[in-house]
N, C-alpha and C positions, 0 to 999 in steps of 0.2 A: 373523490380523493384528488387533491391538487397534485400536479406533476412535480411540484417543488423544484422547478428550474427557474432561476431568476437571472435576467440579463440586464447588464448596465453598460451604457455607452458614454464615453467621454466626449468632451466638446472638440477635442483635437484628434487627428488620426494617430493610430498606433496599432500594436499587435492585438490579437485576440487570444485570450487564455481561458482555461477552465479550472475552477477550484471545486473539489468534490469531497464530500464526507459521507460516512456510513454506507460504503459499498457493502460492509458487513453490519447488520442491524444492531449488534450489541457493542459497537465501538463508538462511544459517545463523543470523543474529543472534537471530531470534525464538525458534527452537527451543532454542538454547543457553541463552537467558535463562529460558525456561519450564522447561527441564529442571533448571536450577540452583535455581529457586524451589520446585519441586514437593515435595521431601522435607519441608520445614518450613513449607509454605504454610498460612496461615490468614487469615481476615478476621473483623472484629468485627460487621459488619452486612451484610445483603443476601445476594446470591448472585453468584458469578463462575464462568464457564465458561472454562477454559484449553484451547485447542484447537490441536493440531498438525495442519495441514490436509491437505497434499497428500502422503499417505503413499507412494504409488507413485512419485512423482517424487523424493522423498527417498531411497528405496531405490536408484534409478538415478542419483542425483546429477545430475538434469537440471532445467531450469526447469519443464517440463511434459511430459506423456506424449502426450495426445491433443489438448489445447487449452489455452489460457491460462485457468487457473482463475479469474483475476481478471476474466474476462468471462462467467463461468458463473452469476452470481447475478442473474438477470433472468427476466422472464416468457418462457415458451416461445415466444410469438409474435414475440419480438425476435431470434430466432436466424435469421440469413440462411442459414447452412449447417446444414441440418436434421440432418446426420450428427453434429454436435456434441452433440445431445440424448442420444446413446448413449455419449458419451465418459466415461472414468473421472472426469475433473474435474467434469463436470456431475452425475454421480451422487453424487459426494462433496459437491458444493455442496448438493444436495437433502438430504443427511444433516445438514449443518450448519445449514441455514436455520431449522429449528425452534428452535435455541438463540438465533439472532439475533432471531427473532420475539418471544421473551420478554424480550429485553434492551433496556435503555434507551440503552446506548452500547456502542461497539465500539472497541477499540484493535487495529489490524492492523499487524504488524511486517514490514517489507521491507528489502531492500538492493539495491544496483545492481551491474551487471556492469562499469561504467566505473570505472577506477582513479582518475579525476579527479572522482568523484562527490562532491557536497556533501550532507551530511545535511539533510533538511527534512521538514516535515509537510504532509499533505494533508487538508483538510476544507472544508466549506462554511461560510459566515459564521455560522450559528447555533452553531457549535462553536468559534469564535475565542476565547471566554472560557477554554476548557479549554487549547487549544494555546498560548495566550499564556503559559502557565506550564510548558510542556514545554521541554526543552533544545534548541530548534531556532531558528536565526536566521532561517529562511525558512519562511513559511506560504503554501501554494499552494492556490487554489480554482479551480473551473470544470471539474474532471475528470468529474463526473457527466454533463455534457452531451457531452463529446467521447469518452468511452468508457464507456457504460452497461454494467453487469454486474459492477462491482467490489463487493467486500464493503462498502465505505463507501457506494457508490451504493445498495445494497440497504437498508442501515440508514437512510439519509437518506430514501429513498422511503417507508418505512413510518413516518416521523416521529421516528426516533431520531437519535442522534449517531454518525455514522460518521467515525472518525479513522484515518488511515493514517500511519505514520511510516517514513521511508526513512533507514536508519542507515548511509549511506555505502556504500563498496565492500564487496562480499561478504566479502573476506578482511581487512578492516580490523580490527585487534586491538581497537579501541575500540568496535566495533559492538555486541557483546553487552552491554557495560556500559551503553552508551547506551540499549539496549532495556530493560535491567533498571531503570535509573533512571526511564525513562519509565513503566514499569508501576507502580512505586512512586508516582510523582507522580499518575498517572491514578487509582489506587485511593484516594489521599487526597482528590483533588479531587472524586471521585464519592461520597465519604462512606463507603466500605467499610472503611477502616482509619483509625486515628488517626495523626496526625503534623502537623507544621507545614505550612501551606499554602505551596507553593513560590512564590517571588517571580516577578513577571513577567519574562520574558526581555527584556532591554533591546535596543532598536533592531531589533526584528523587522521584516523586509521582508514585505509582502504582494504576492504575484505571481499574476496571473490567467492560467491556462492556457486558451487559446482555440481552438487548432487542433491536430489530430494528422494527420501525413502517412501515408497508406496507400499502400504500394508498388503499382506496376503489374506489374513483372516481377521483377528483382533490383536491390536498392539497395546502393550502396557509398558510404560517407561520404567526403567530400573529405579530411578529416583528423579527428583525435580532438578532439571538443568536450567541454569541461567542462560539467557541469550548471549551468544558469543563466548560461552565458557569453553576453555580448551580442555579437550579430553585426549587420552593417550591410546595408542594402538593396542587393541585387544580388550579395551574396557567395554563392559556390557552396557549397551544403550537401552535395551528393553527386550521384551519377549513377544514374538509374533506367533500367535497360536502356542505351539510348544517349542518353537525354535528361538534360540538366543540370537540376538542381533548385536554384533560387536563392531567396534570401530576398526577399520582395516588399516588405518594409519593414524598418526597424530593429526588431530583436526580440530575444528571449531564447530560447535553445534548451535543451531538456531531453531526456535519454535518447536521444541520437543514436547509432544503431548500424547495422551492416550487416544486411541482411535478404535471405535467399534465398527467392524466390517472393513471395507476397503476405503482407503483415504491416504492423506499425506501426513506422515507422522513426525518427520523432522527434516531439516536441511543441514547439509554439511558444507563447510566453507574453509578458506585459507586466508591467513593474514598476508597481505602483499608488502 
């Protein structure tokens, strides 16, 4: 099995960046975009690593095999379940980390299992200048605190720029093109290729993700929620075992899904 890590070096000096797809094996937009770019890919300056991440999950067409790879990029001491240290996803994360260590910025490409998903970007405020020129109407921050271990968390922790983009529903036909356009813009903005600086995306919303709900038994959502749908205080979000879970305040919900056993069922956020 190839490690599917491709490195390109420009003729002139410049920054090093990483572009990654399929941290989750059933999110095709990133790997489709990278595969399309590979045959004729080149840069003028610096270095870029193109990485297809979760190879085993891609082969099985599943989100993950042993654990969520986007929780595997953290210090060993932060793993509550020590068995995860032996997982395929953790071992693959350890293979990828050296490429992130030498990078100044990361663009990590994802998509969502929700058919009502809204494309958006995730970063912390020090990267707002980059994402303000990517093709997303929504920019969300706060994720490093509520779920440490993501690729963007790892980059931010070491002082780099960690940027994640969510390209809508897994099977959205526009997802790969959105990923490809974002890669192009990212490389221009980071100075690796020549091109016109993309204009700022008008009327971008900034949304602060502040809480993530971890299930206690089995969680079933009350209905299908669209990403960034506003819900009212007291509204039933779902049932965890036999316990109703209600919104404690007016809020915005993201990534609401059914979960068997323990896991992450939804994220709550506020529009800033």
